[in-house]
N, C-alpha and C positions, 0 to 999 in steps of 0.2 A: 783484281782479285780482292783487294782490300775494300773497294767500293761495293763489290758483290756481297761480301761478308756483312758490311754495314747494312745493306738493303735487307738481307735475310734477318738480321737482328731486329731491324726496324719493323719488319713484317711480323716477327714473332711477338714483339712488344705490343704491337697494335692488336694482334689476336688475343694476347693475354688480357689486355685492358678491356677489350670487347667482351671476352668470356667472363671476366670478373664483374663487369657491368650487368651482363645478362643474368649472371647468378644472383646478383644483388636484387634485380627486379623480381626474379623467381622467389627469392627468400622473403621479400618484403611482405607479401600477403600472409605468409606463414608466421612471420614475426607479429604482424597485426593480429592474427587469429590467436596466437599464444597470449598476447597482452589482453585481448578481450576476455579470454577465458580466465586469466588471472584476476581481472577486475570483477568478473561475475563471482568467482570463488571468494573474493574479499567481501563483496556485498552479502553473500550468504553467510559468511563467517561472522561479520560484524553484527548482524541482527540476532545472532545467538551468543554474543559476548555480553555477559552481565555488566550493567553499569555499577559503579562502586557504591552509590548511595542515592537517596531520594533528592534529585537535583536535575539540572539540564546539562547535556554533554554534546561534544562534537568530536569526530574522528575523520582523518583524511587518508585515502589510499596511499600506500599499502599498509599503514599502521592499524592495528586492532586495539590500540590503547585509547580509551576515552579520556578526553580533556574537559574538565568542568568549564562551563560558560554561564553567563548571566541568563536567567530565565526572564521571560517577558509575559505580558498580559495577553491572554487569548482574546480574539475579537468577540464583541458582544453581538453575536449573530447566531440564531437558531439553525441547526442542521436537523431538520424536522423529522419526526417519525412518520411512517407511511399512514395514508388515510384509507386507501382501497386498492386491491390488486385487480385493476380493470384495464389499464392501458396496454397497448400492444408493444410499446417500446419499454426499455429497461427502466426500472425505478418505481417508486410509489407502491412497493410490494412485489412488482414483477421482477424477480431475480432468483438466481440459484443461491443456496447457502450450503456450506459443508456442515452436515449434521452428524453428531456422534452420540453414542449412548453414555460412555464415561464422561466425566467432566473434562473440558478442554482447559489447558493451561497456556497455550500459545497458538497463534494463527499468523501466517505470513501470506500476504497477497502480492502477486507479481503478474507481469504481462509477457509471457514467453515468446509470443509472436505478435508483431504489429505490422499490418500490411496496408499500404495505400492510405495511410493517415497523413494528410497534408495540412489540415486546419481543424480548429475547434474553437467554439465561441460560447460564452455565457455572458451576453452583453458585450464583452470585449474579447479579443483573441487571447488564447492561452489562459483563460480563467476557468477553473474547474476545481473539484475536490476529489481526492482519493479518500474513500471511507472504508474502514474495516469495522463492521458492526456486529454486536452480539444479538442474540435472540431477545425477545421481550421476556423478562424474568420475574419470578416470584421470590423476592429476597427480603431480608429483615429491613432493608432500606425503606420499604413502604410503610413500616411502622404499624402493620396490621390494618391499614385502610382498605376497605373492600373495593375490588376492581382495580387497584393500583398495580402497575407493573414497572419494574426498574429496567434501565437500558443503558448501555455504554457504547460510545463510538470512539474509534481512534481516527483522527482526521488530519490530513494534509490539505491546506488551503493554498492554492497557487495565488489567488487574488489577494489574500491577506498576508501572504508570505509567512505563514505560521503553521506549526504542527502542535497538536494538543489533544486531550481527551475531553469529550463532552458527555456529561451524565444527565440522565432524564429520570423523572418520576412521572409516569404517564397516568392520567386520570387520578391525580393526587387530590385535587379539589381546589377550592378558591384561595386557600391560605397556604402558601408555600413555607417550608422550613426556612429559618434564618440563613441568609447567604445564597439562597436560590432565587432564580428569576422566574416570574410568573409568565406562562404561555398557556393561559387558561384552556382547559382544566389541568394542564400539565405544568411541571416545573423543570428547569434545567440550570446547570452551572458548568463551569469549565475548570480543568486542571490548569496549572501553570503551563505556559507555552514555550517553545523554543523557536527562535527566528530561523527561517529557512529561505532559500532562494525561490524566485518564480521560475519554474522550469518550463521551457517551450514544449509543446506537444510532440515535436519531432524527437524528443528524448524519452518518450513514454516507455519504451522497452527497457530502459535502464533504471526505472523507478521500482522501489520495493517498500512496502509498508508492513510493519509487524506490530502485534499487540500481545502482551503477556500479562498474566494475572497470578498473584500469589495470595492465597487466603490468609487474612490477618496481616498481610504485608503490603507490598507495593506493586502497582500495575505500571507497566513500562511500554512506551511507544518508541519505535525506531523507524526513521524514514531515511532512505538512501537515494542519492542520485548516482551518476556514473562513478564518481570518485570521492564523494563526501557523504557522511552519515551524521544524523542528528537524533537526539533522544530527549524525552521528557518523562516525568514520572508523576504518580499520584497515589494516594492511599486506596487500597482495594475496598476499604470499608465505606467509601462514598456510596456505592450501589451494590457492594458485595458480589462483584462479577464472578470471582472464583468459585462461589458456592452454587452457581446455576448456569454456567456457560456451556451450552450444548450445540449451538449453531454459530457459524461465522459467515457473514456476507462481506464480499470485497468487490469494489468496482470504481470506475471513474465516472463521475456524475456532476451535476451542477454544484456551484459553490455556495450552498446554503440557501435558506429562506424558500425551500421547495423549488429551486430553479432547475433549468435543464442545460446540460452540456450538448451542444449540437456539432456533430462531426460532418466532414465533407462526404459527398456521395461516393460510394465505393469503399469506404473505410471498413476495416475488419480488425478485430482485437481478440486475442486469446487471453482469457483470464484464468489464473491458477490460484487456488486457495489450499495451502498446506497447513495441516493441523498437528498439534501435539496433544495427545490424550492418554499417554501411557500404554498404547497398544499399537499393533501393526495393521489392524483391520482397516479396510477402506471405509471412508465416510460415505454417507448417503448424499446423493445430489437432491437436496430438498427443493422442489419447485415452488414458485410463488411464495418464497420464504424470506424475501428481502424485507428489511425493517426500515430503511430510509425513505424519506419523502422526496428527496431529490431524484432527478431522472437524467437519462440521455436519450438520443434519438435512434439508438441502435436496436436491433431485434435479436433476441436470444435464439441460438441454435441448440443442438443436443449437448448433453453433459455426460462426462465419463468420470468414474471414480477409480482410484488406484490405491492398493495396499502397499505395505513395505515399511522401511525404516522412516520414511516421510510420507504418511498417508495424505492424499489430496484429492481434490476434484478439479476438473478443467473443462472449460466450455468456450465457445466462440460467440461473439456478438458482432453483427455487421449491418450495414445499411444496404 
């Protein structure tokens, strides 16, 4: 009888252990899903958390407190303006932009869905840029020069491991203002940069890039990976972005000098551009409104716009 009781207890213990193990297996994906949602919520929160001053900063999940870090020098490389909207693939003018009638104060670019993306190259693997670009503008930065347009880019460069703003005076002429680099007939210069990691293309869905502008104040870039966030700032008066920002282009393209990001066959990427313009109205999906000269090998599909507390546009590009 004693042996039988021991056997029964042993059987119950084994059943309990098995049940607990099975429950653990069942709960693991749920726990993983909860953690992923928490990280996405953190990424969304940190891009809307103001930095304390004009400087460079870093934050790590789950903290939303910015820590000041040393700024670095941005790469002396032009991320060129478009030349013509003629290509079939994305870039050099061929792209959607979120267009609004009021002035835009912030734009956030993300990749909500990334499917069958296994490789990307721009000369080397995992070399690309994320760019969030303004429209070509007529601002005081052109100093009244006929035909001149100002332009601002918020850039993450994987190859240079740097995030910064690049400013342009397009068709400014042969003599650039002091501190600007000639790219005849244009001029460009960079903000201070913040050092960032080189992120593999397999992590594309976790990346987020935002740009914000304050008239008479500071423009701010925030770049996030899965669990890290980086920020740099610059004076809005460099090209007066806040006074004429009506369109925002965001995409993954070549890493400067008009280069191309080439994805594997079958790759598909959903691009989302959310804007802040003081309204809840849906932006317009402006076609052939891209301003960058860099490209990728993907083809644009249809674009949809959404209204609400976070107005946005969303579109797919695929090979």
